[in-house]
N, C-alpha and C positions, 0 to 999 in steps of 0.2 A: 775589594781593594783593602789592603792592610796599610794602616798609617801609624807611624811611631813618632812621638814627640818626646825627646829624651833630655832636654834641658830642664832643670828643675825636677818636679815630680813627673815620672814617666806617665805618658798618656798613650794608650794603645787603643786603636779603633779598628774594627773589622766592619767594612762598609760604614754604617752610621752608628753601630753599636759599640759602646766603650767596653773594653775588656778590663775588668778591675780586679779579678781574683786570679792569683797565681799560686800554685802549690807551695812554691818557695822562691826566695830571691834568686837562687841559681836557675830556676826555670825561666824567670824573666831575663836573666843574664844570657841564657842560651838562646832565647828568641832574638835578643838584640844582637848577639854575636853572629848568628846565622843570617840575620837581615843585613848586617853591615858587610858580611863576607859572601853575599849572594853570588851565585855563579861559580863559586869555588866548592868543589866537592870536599867533604870532611868525613873521615872515617869515624866510626863509633869509638875506636880506640883512642884517636886523637882528642875527641871531645871528652871522653872519660878522663884522660890525663889532664886536660885543661881545667876541668871543673873539680875533679877529685884526685889530685896528684898523690895524696898520701894514703889513699884507701886501696885495698886489694881490688883486682880487676872485677871480681864477682860483685862486689858492692857497687862499683862504678857502673857496671852493666845494669844492675837493678835500679839504681838511681836514674839512669838515663831512660829507662823504660817508663 
């Protein structure tokens, strides 16, 4: 079970293990966004535009990977 506490310092748990390291703030933002919008399909293109609106598509694709 995935648990997210987002008020104050974010606390992410998978089962009983705290997840403390994210590659970037945007990777944490992506996790939170997808968790809040669960059940809604999101295309890679829309996520790239959301997180990296000013970068070329190729850069966004690499960042999302």
